[in-house]
GUKE-227380 format. One record per residue (C-alpha): x, y, z. Coordinates in pm, whole numbers, plus 50000, padded with zeros to 5 digits. Each point is the difference from the previous one (the first is absolute). Layout:
% GUKE-227380
SITE    c1    c2    c3
SITE     X     Y     Z
...
This chain:
% GUKE-227380
SITE    c1    c2    c3
SITE 50043 50009 49987
SITE 50041 50335 49923
SITE 50041 50231 50325
SITE 50105 50352 50027
SITE 50355 50046 50225
SITE 49782 50088 50334
SITE 50219 50106 50299
SITE 49969 49866 50369
SITE 49997 50194 50321
SITE 50293 50036 50157
SITE 50105 49990 50390
SITE 50036 50409 50020
SITE 49669 50037 49777
SITE 49780 49752 50276
SITE 50162 50161 50278
SITE 49968 50353 49825
SITE 49608 49877 49944
SITE 49972 49926 50417
SITE 50134 50316 50067
SITE 49776 50191 49799
SITE 49663 49833 50145
SITE 50101 49992 50339
SITE 50113 50393 49966
SITE 49702 50080 49872
SITE 49827 50033 50351
SITE 50363 50242 50174
SITE 49919 50180 49621
SITE 49577 50067 50041
SITE 50085 50147 50387
SITE 50251 50267 49890
SITE 49770 50100 49727
SITE 49742 50025 50237
SITE 50207 50191 50251
SITE 50085 50222 49744
SITE 49606 49998 49904
SITE 49910 50060 50356
SITE 50232 50299 49960
SITE 49921 50145 49706
SITE 49624 49964 50095
SITE 50034 50221 50307
SITE 50190 50208 49770
SITE 49764 50031 49772
SITE 49689 50007 50231
SITE 50136 50363 50159
SITE 50104 50128 49612
SITE 49580 49861 50009
SITE 49875 50216 50272
SITE 50253 50258 49953
SITE 49892 50105 49631
SITE 49588 49912 50145
SITE 50031 50222 50283
SITE 50165 50276 49716
SITE 49769 49989 49771
SITE 49727 50009 50234
SITE 50148 50349 50092
SITE 50062 50103 49685
SITE 49572 49923 49907
SITE 49955 50199 50367
SITE 50196 50312 49914
SITE 49830 49997 49607
SITE 49643 49998 50142
SITE 50104 50295 50251
SITE 50135 50182 49755
SITE 49707 49962 49801
SITE 49773 50074 50237
SITE 50150 50305 50108
SITE 50009 50141 49636
SITE 49656 49917 49952
SITE 49899 50194 50345
SITE 50215 50299 49829
SITE 49785 50010 49708
SITE 49707 49992 50187
SITE 50081 50274 50206
SITE 50159 50267 49753
SITE 49662 49902 49757
SITE 49798 50219 50200
SITE 50218 50281 50090
SITE 50042 50068 49610
SITE 49636 49927 49951
SITE 49958 50277 50247
SITE 50253 50231 49786
SITE 49684 50021 49738
SITE 49730 50025 50204
SITE 50105 50273 50269
SITE 49889 50227 49676
SITE 49651 49897 50041
SITE 49999 49883 50397
SITE 49831 50281 50227
SITE 50277 50088 50228
SITE 49863 49852 50326
SITE 50001 49679 49812
SITE 50350 49977 49870
SITE 50152 49983 50369
SITE 49711 49740 50115
SITE 50127 49778 49753
SITE 50364 50001 50064
SITE 49940 49964 50354
SITE 49835 49661 49886
SITE 50253 49929 49758
SITE 50267 50027 50353
SITE 49795 49826 50217
SITE 49937 49655 49771
SITE 50420 50028 49939
SITE 50169 50060 50259
SITE 50291 50037 49822
SITE 49865 50353 49807
SITE 50110 50199 50276
SITE 49930 50375 49807
SITE 49842 50135 49721
SITE 50095 50373 49852
SITE 49822 50152 49677
SITE 50073 50232 49723
SITE 50355 50178 49941
SITE 50052 50181 50317
SITE 49926 49599 50200
SITE 49729 50183 50223
SITE 49935 49688 50273
SITE 49627 49845 49917
SITE 50087 49743 50249
SITE 50219 49782 50248
SITE 49986 49680 50237
SITE 50019 50224 50325
SITE 50095 49624 50178
SITE 50328 49986 49781
SITE 50081 50399 50008
SITE 49915 50106 50327
SITE 50161 50302 50081
SITE 50258 49952 49649
SITE 49994 50315 49823
SITE 49880 49910 49614
SITE 50202 50319 49894
SITE 50361 49870 49958
SITE 49857 49687 49820
SITE 49816 50236 49757
SITE 50330 50241 49929
SITE 50209 49624 49951
SITE 49751 49913 49716
SITE 49909 50351 49879
SITE 50258 50007 49690
SITE 49932 49658 49875
SITE 49622 50014 49966
SITE 50051 50360 49823
SITE 50222 49779 49766
SITE 49703 49765 49974
SITE 49715 50248 49964
SITE 50214 50223 49731
SITE 50063 49688 49781
SITE 49600 49874 50084
SITE 50140 49646 50104
SITE 49904 49784 50346
SITE 50163 49756 50124
SITE 50240 49969 50337
SITE 50250 50175 50150
SITE 50240 49948 50247
SITE 50137 49764 50263
SITE 50038 50325 50246
SITE 50099 49901 50382
SITE 49795 50246 50294
SITE 50090 49927 50347
SITE 50165 49656 49854
SITE 49619 49894 49829
SITE 50053 49965 49620
SITE 49732 50100 49807
SITE 49885 50027 49636
SITE 49762 50249 49801
SITE 49708 49940 49776
SITE 49997 50281 49738
SITE 49676 50023 49847
SITE 49961 50219 49689
SITE 49624 50090 49881
SITE 49887 50072 49639
SITE 50239 50302 49807
SITE 50182 50060 50377
SITE 49658 50127 50150
SITE 50087 49828 50306
SITE 50200 49778 50234
SITE 50009 49777 50285
SITE 50274 49926 50163
SITE 49963 49694 50267
SITE 50249 49923 50207
SITE 50131 49587 50103
SITE 50156 49856 50289
SITE 50185 49734 49900
SITE 50067 49871 50344
SITE 49623 50003 50018
SITE 49943 49796 49676
SITE 50254 49749 50061
SITE 49815 49962 50352
SITE 49666 49962 49856
SITE 50047 49783 49655
SITE 50218 49682 50174
SITE 49804 49746 50169
SITE 50044 49920 50358
SITE 50123 49648 49908
SITE 50288 50155 49794
SITE 50117 50314 50185
SITE 50044 49711 50310
SITE 50221 49724 49814
SITE 50199 50286 49776
SITE 50194 50317 50063
SITE 49899 50219 49725
SITE 50227 50338 49863
SITE 49864 50260 49753
SITE 50313 50134 49789
SITE 50031 50280 49783
SITE 50160 49948 49626
SITE 50346 50065 50174
SITE 49965 49712 50234
SITE 49952 50228 50327
SITE 49701 49867 50265
SITE 49717 50238 50033
SITE 49809 49749 50202
SITE 50072 49674 50220
SITE 49703 49804 50174
SITE 50112 49737 50251
SITE 49653 49878 50137
SITE 50102 49675 50107
SITE 50333 49781 49898
SITE 50289 50215 49862
SITE 50148 49877 49711
SITE 50283 49742 49994
SITE 50129 50043 49674
SITE 49959 49680 49865
SITE 49680 50039 49800
SITE 50043 50370 49828
SITE 49853 50137 49717
SITE 49973 50325 49811
SITE 49733 50119 49788
SITE 49978 50334 49776
SITE 49673 50176 50147
SITE 49869 50273 49764
SITE 49773 50246 50175
SITE 49838 50214 49766
SITE 50320 50008 49749
SITE 50256 50055 50326
SITE 50190 49716 50039
SITE 50043 49830 50331
SITE 50180 49694 50124
SITE 49790 49754 50204
SITE 50233 49754 50190
SITE 49855 49737 50256
SITE 50263 49784 50251
SITE 49835 49695 50130
SITE 50039 49895 50329
SITE 49952 49649 49940
SITE 50308 49788 50068
SITE 50158 49780 49760
SITE 49942 49638 49930
SITE 50136 49744 50264
SITE 50252 49733 49999
SITE 49839 49723 50114
SITE 49570 49968 49920
SITE 49797 49729 49965
SITE 50174 49933 49645
SITE 50310 49825 50219
SITE 49730 49740 50122
SITE 49865 49894 49648
SITE 50379 49996 49845
SITE 50070 49748 50246
SITE 49717 49769 49961
SITE 50043 50077 49660
SITE 50380 49852 50032
SITE 49871 49709 50204
SITE 49761 49920 49706
SITE 50301 50007 49771
SITE 50204 49795 50164
SITE 49731 49756 50026
SITE 49973 49969 49657
SITE 50320 49984 49905
SITE 50076 49626 50181
SITE 49681 49920 49903
SITE 50096 50032 49608
SITE 50393 49848 50109
SITE 49779 49721 50142
SITE 49787 49952 49677
SITE 50283 50013 49795
SITE 50191 49754 50087
SITE 49687 49815 49995
SITE 49957 50032 49669
SITE 50313 50061 49901
SITE 50046 49591 49880
SITE 49643 50046 49846
SITE 50128 50285 49768
SITE 50314 49772 49914
SITE 49778 49708 49905
SITE 49837 50226 49794
SITE 50263 50185 49845
SITE 50142 49681 49883
SITE 49710 49870 49894
SITE 49985 50285 49706
SITE 50338 49979 49964
SITE 49947 49603 49876
SITE 49680 50206 49845
SITE 50215 50221 49750
SITE 50236 49717 49909
SITE 49760 49794 49883
SITE 49892 50251 49804
SITE 50299 50119 49840
SITE 50073 49596 49957
SITE 49659 49932 49800
SITE 50053 50290 49759
SITE 50066 49909 49660
SITE 50156 50378 49980
SITE 50406 49963 50043
SITE 50094 50230 50287
SITE 50363 50115 50039
SITE 50122 50224 50230
SITE 50277 50179 49903
SITE 50254 50232 50267
SITE 50150 50307 49955
SITE 50310 49854 49920
SITE 49835 49792 49713
SITE 50029 49639 50178
SITE 49670 49818 50009
SITE 49870 49955 50399
SITE 49691 49805 49908
SITE 49843 49801 49691
SITE 49612 49801 50023
SITE 49985 49641 49911
SITE 49828 50143 49652
SITE 50324 50127 49935
SITE 50234 49741 50002
SITE 49792 49790 49841
SITE 49989 50247 49708
SITE 50385 50019 49953
SITE 50080 49649 50166
SITE 50202 50071 50297
SITE 49960 49977 50404
SITE 50016 50302 50203
SITE 50364 49900 50128
SITE 50097 50042 49671
SITE 49871 50326 49981
SITE 49991 50206 50317
SITE 50321 50204 50098
SITE 50157 49869 49694
SITE 50254 50269 49811
SITE 49912 50110 49668
SITE 49994 49855 49695
SITE 49728 49808 50127
SITE 49926 49617 49873
SITE 49687 50058 49793
SITE 50151 50307 49796
SITE 50089 49871 49639
SITE 50371 49917 49992
SITE 50088 50215 49668
SITE 49838 50274 50111
SITE 50084 50117 50373
SITE 50122 50310 49989
SITE 49694 50137 49853
SITE 49774 49836 50288
SITE 50214 50135 50291
SITE 49986 50360 49776
SITE 49598 49888 50040
SITE 50042 49957 50389
SITE 50136 50336 50036
SITE 49784 50204 49777
SITE 49715 49802 50315
SITE 50204 50098 50270
SITE 50056 50332 49908
SITE 49602 50038 49963
SITE 49987 50002 49624
SITE 49794 49717 49937
SITE 49618 50115 49808
SITE 49696 49963 50179
SITE 49818 49783 49763
SITE 50279 49748 50013
SITE 50249 49819 49751
SITE 50085 49728 49794
SITE 50329 49768 50008
SITE 50142 49613 49968
SITE 50086 49826 50287
SITE 50209 49660 49967
SITE 49817 49698 50170
SITE 50220 49753 50167
SITE 49949 49720 49749
SITE 50102 50203 49702
SITE 49669 50174 49879
SITE 49947 50361 49978
SITE 49706 50139 50144
SITE 49833 50363 49923
SITE 49937 50166 50283
SITE 49800 50359 50113
SITE 50153 50144 50284
SITE 49781 50303 50223
SITE 50221 50178 50226
SITE 49915 50166 50308
SITE 50208 50184 50323
SITE 49921 49773 50346
SITE 50013 50227 50309
SITE 49994 49914 50306
SITE 49722 50110 50327
SITE 50186 50321 50042
SITE 49962 50114 49581
SITE 50380 49925 49941
SITE 50065 49801 49659
SITE 50212 49727 50073
SITE 49986 49805 49671
SITE 49763 49943 49713
SITE 49715 49735 49934
SITE 50028 49822 49666
SITE 49655 49803 49893
SITE 50138 49787 49711
SITE 49729 49861 49746
SITE 50077 49686 49724
SITE 49923 50140 49712
SITE 50190 49753 49763
SITE 49623 49765 49902
SITE 49829 50386 49913
SITE 50305 50046 49811
SITE 50008 49664 49800
SITE 49584 50106 49937
SITE 50115 50370 49907
SITE 50257 49850 49760
SITE 49750 49716 49868
SITE 49693 50286 49882
SITE 50250 50215 49847
SITE 50147 49679 49806
SITE 49598 49946 49916
SITE 49948 50319 49923
SITE 50235 50044 49777
SITE 49950 49693 49794
SITE 49611 50128 49993
SITE 50163 50299 49850
SITE 50144 49802 49757
SITE 49682 49793 49908
SITE 49830 50304 49943
SITE 50218 50161 49724
SITE 49979 49639 49885
SITE 49645 50014 49965
SITE 50016 50331 49861
SITE 50174 49935 49693
SITE 49676 49835 49909
SITE 49811 50207 50008
SITE 50222 50228 49807
SITE 50129 49742 49770
SITE 49727 50177 49729
SITE 50088 50305 50024
SITE 50353 49947 49943
SITE 49930 49835 49688
SITE 49890 50243 49843
SITE 50209 50225 50089
SITE 50293 49778 49861
SITE 49849 49961 49693
SITE 49995 50358 49914
SITE 50347 50070 50039
SITE 50074 49659 49796
SITE 49750 50077 49725
SITE 50193 50296 49997
SITE 50349 49811 49954
SITE 49841 49825 49742
SITE 49887 50319 49799
SITE 50382 50147 50052
SITE 50125 49692 49879
SITE 49786 49930 49662
SITE 50122 50383 49975
SITE 50355 49930 49998
SITE 49925 49731 49733
SITE 49817 50257 49779
SITE 50268 50246 50051
SITE 50285 49711 49904
SITE 49834 49957 49671
SITE 49931 50320 49888
SITE 50394 50089 50156
SITE 49893 50217 50268
SITE 50317 50211 50161
SITE 50179 49941 50281
SITE 49797 50304 50210
SITE 49670 49812 49928
SITE 50162 49639 50155
SITE 50115 50182 50291
SITE 49696 50235 50094
SITE 49805 49623 49909
SITE 50257 49797 50268
SITE 49942 50252 50270
SITE 49633 49998 50031
SITE 49977 49572 49996
SITE 50268 50089 50305
SITE 49810 50191 50161
SITE 49621 49778 49957
SITE 50267 49693 50092
SITE 50097 50147 50324
SITE 49664 50130 50092
SITE 49813 49596 49955
SITE 50327 49915 50220
SITE 49853 50241 50277
SITE 49641 49840 49987
SITE 50185 49663 50010
SITE 50210 50145 50327
SITE 49716 50133 50138
SITE 49839 49683 50057
SITE 50270 49858 50160
SITE 50057 50215 50262
SITE 49618 49931 50082
SITE 50084 49669 50024
SITE 50337 50013 50159
SITE 50033 50166 50317
SITE 50299 50217 50052
SITE 50081 50334 50150
SITE 49958 50302 49818
SITE 50289 50102 49792
SITE 50027 50400 49956
SITE 50148 50127 49739
SITE 50005 50452 49855
SITE 49642 49999 49754
SITE 49868 50297 49859
SITE 49629 50071 50120
SITE 49862 50033 49581
SITE 50171 49626 49924
SITE 49814 49841 50229
SITE 49664 50161 49870
SITE 50068 49954 49666
SITE 50088 49615 50081
SITE 49642 50023 50210
SITE 49813 50146 49723
SITE 50188 49758 49793
SITE 49825 49676 50215
SITE 49689 50160 50044
SITE 49912 50139 49611
SITE 49805 49678 49949
SITE 49790 49973 50345
SITE 49884 50332 49899
SITE 49869 49927 49705
SITE 49869 49660 50104
SITE 49813 50185 50287
SITE 49917 50312 49792
SITE 50171 50198 50258
SITE 50144 50333 49939
SITE 50364 50041 50160
SITE 50161 50320 50118
SITE 50322 50058 50154
SITE 50123 50262 50221
SITE 50375 50005 50029
SITE 50068 50350 50180
SITE 50387 49975 49914
SITE 50065 49669 49751
SITE 50393 50086 50028
SITE 49990 49920 50390
SITE 50251 49698 50050
SITE 49875 49747 50290
SITE 50235 49748 50145
SITE 49731 49731 49995
SITE 49947 49643 49907
SITE 49879 50048 49645
SITE 49872 49641 49905
SITE 49814 49990 50353
SITE 49803 50362 49952
SITE 49947 49963 49634
SITE 49803 49657 50102
SITE 49796 50192 50288
SITE 49896 50277 49763
SITE 49913 49736 49741
SITE 49745 49787 50259
SITE 49865 50331 50174
SITE 49900 50156 49601
SITE 49847 49664 49946
SITE 49774 49972 50276
SITE 49900 50364 49951
SITE 49912 49891 49620
SITE 49807 49686 50162
SITE 49828 50238 50241
SITE 49747 50137 49782
SITE 49665 49894 49926
SITE 49831 49889 49735
SITE 49755 50313 49974
SITE 50290 50186 50013
SITE 50084 50233 49708
SITE 50252 50240 50097
SITE 50281 49821 50166
SITE 50294 50172 50087
SITE 50341 49891 50196
SITE 50291 50243 50148
SITE 50344 49868 50048
SITE 50161 50314 50209
SITE 50357 50037 50122
SITE 50086 50295 50218
SITE 50202 50108 50279
SITE 49874 50101 50352
SITE 50184 50056 50352
SITE 50320 49891 49857
SITE 49815 49629 49909
SITE 49948 49864 49644
SITE 49640 49870 49916
SITE 49833 49850 49739
SITE 49667 49988 49933
SITE 49702 49817 49814
SITE 49666 50171 50017
SITE 49648 49869 49804
SITE 49661 50119 50011
SITE 49860 49659 50024
SITE 49720 49897 50263
SITE 50303 49988 50284
SITE 50070 49730 50189
SITE 49738 49780 50217
SITE 50202 49913 50272
SITE 49943 50144 50400
SITE 50325 49980 50079
SITE 50218 50109 49765
SITE 50309 49768 50195
SITE 49857 49699 49870
SITE 50034 50063 49617
SITE 50395 49957 50052
SITE 49973 49655 50151
SITE 50062 49718 49764
SITE 49739 49779 49885
SITE 49744 50334 50025
SITE 49833 50100 49713
SITE 49618 50182 49887
SITE 50057 49831 49645
SITE 49817 49651 49950
SITE 50330 49889 49841
SITE 50285 50180 50213
SITE 50247 49828 50169
SITE 50047 50270 50221
SITE 50373 50051 49964
SITE 50064 50282 49759
SITE 49938 50289 50288
SITE 50169 49780 50225
SITE 50368 50033 49855
SITE 49940 50296 49903
SITE 50014 50083 50345
SITE 50268 49847 50031
SITE 50185 50159 49741
SITE 49913 50290 50192
SITE 50180 49828 50357
SITE 50318 49922 49804
SITE 50032 50344 49934
SITE 49918 50119 50316
SITE 49683 50180 49984
SITE 49618 49908 49948
SITE 49720 49901 49793
SITE 49670 50166 50093
SITE 49653 50038 49860
SITE 49747 50284 49996
SITE 49675 50061 49877
SITE 49959 50277 49768
SITE 49722 50287 50085
SITE 49917 50025 49628
SITE 49994 49627 49989
SITE 50188 49694 49941
SITE 50335 49937 50225
SITE 50412 50101 50001
SITE 50215 49748 50056
SITE 50340 50195 50123
SITE 50398 49877 50071
SITE 50201 50180 50185
SITE 50402 49865 49931
SITE 50275 50169 50207
SITE 50127 50275 49722
SITE 50389 50025 49893
SITE 49995 50314 49720
SITE 50297 49930 49812
SITE 50022 50281 49715
SITE 49786 50090 49708
SITE 50111 49955 49667
SITE 49883 50107 49652
SITE 49732 49766 49844
SITE 50162 49823 49717
SITE 49806 49838 49706
SITE 50144 49600 49996
SITE 49782 49914 49734
């Protein structure tokens, strides 16, 4: 049995595995301790981030509440500036007083450019002279009145308390209402008790200086601090909140959960070790069974398998490969080149082939070669090479799939031989079909030769001169050569041979075809038309084969007309198209009747009752022998056009010479 080379574990490997098994609990314990420390740390971080996020959310809420209250306070002040023109003088102070009482942070209201006092909060400004406040804001109020733009001015500090002034300008600057707002009262009123109890709150100006500090409960510890911008009517302030909460404690309920989690993991790890020891033998048995199954599959395959190492040495062969070449595994594995199944007289080429495979240049679709069996016979094989990779994806060699194709090669050779015999038989059968036409074609030159011979006898009796005899003999020679070409064409049809190319003028080819088909045209009452393009064009072709193919195409076209068709035309066309020379025969007959145009070129397929079905097959063979093809296409106006394209070789153009 052929097997891969397995490496059994050594003592060091076994000890290493045992160390791994018993070292897992210790490793798990260390990891769990590290996990416990990390869990406590991240729990503290999470608590710290949560407290900071809560502080930020509360600070933003407090800022929004202060801004909303400021807008709700200044809106009625600005409305009073417009309504003061229509209020009675007694009603304006009453409305302002009610506004001051309801707000709490609005401590005084003035009117007109002179800042005449309308009302003020007596509880907050008891025994306080308002004139210094008026003097402090008078200049900025005048600027607002002159520009007719209301808004806020400040902040300014009087007696240690910060204030801002809201200036409302009536329509077209006709009235002025100025309200004084105490920022300390605003902060004290608008912050809820729970927020003020847990945090130290500061109101800062744009430069960062403290205007108001509020501490109602815990003082700030500096652990959780957040500062946000505060816009009061266009005046920039900052709101800083310093929480009185302490940071997270190191030991809390999280350590208990971590210890429990640690114990659970330790128990699980020991259980896994016990289960692993129990199931190890089962797994090893399963692996051995799977290995034997894979080995059985490799041994039963009909395709030969061979593994090359990256050094070009065989590492594995299966029984199918050994049977294919007749050698045992030990005669092939790890053996240096040359290998015993290489043909002795061609070992260098096989060595180069192996080098190309090792370099990764083997064609993916495979390649064919020949091996030498141990009993001395040669076998044809098809080899497909694929890279062999290990479990890590690294290439460790090449896997060869070897198929014995000797029988297939013999079958292909037999089919080719039978095809050649069939073609030879078809040519021989075609001779019988065209024998009558050839006899008719020979009658004309023979009759002409008899006429020329009789003319020579008459000249001898009358005493003709030498020049007249020379002309007479030249005409006899031409007719004899023409008869010889007809006989040679018959021999070429019967005897298979490769094309014998020669340089021939297009006009000469057409002239020979015209001579051969004139009798057909008379017999079938067909009008022949020749369109040569350039008759001086010189081609490199087998003249006899091409001429006979054209004659067959013209004959088929002449026989295609129906009895009722009076006008019968056949065109012979020669043209150069896209670097290729084409010969075409077109007729205006009824057209072909086969649905599949490819079938008409098959041997023994014919639409004529007495036809052998060999003419078009031989014509296609002529085209293919010249590297071209023969195709049939219907003519839109009626009829069929057969086109034979040939590899064209333009040699030269020669002058037309009358050789008659």
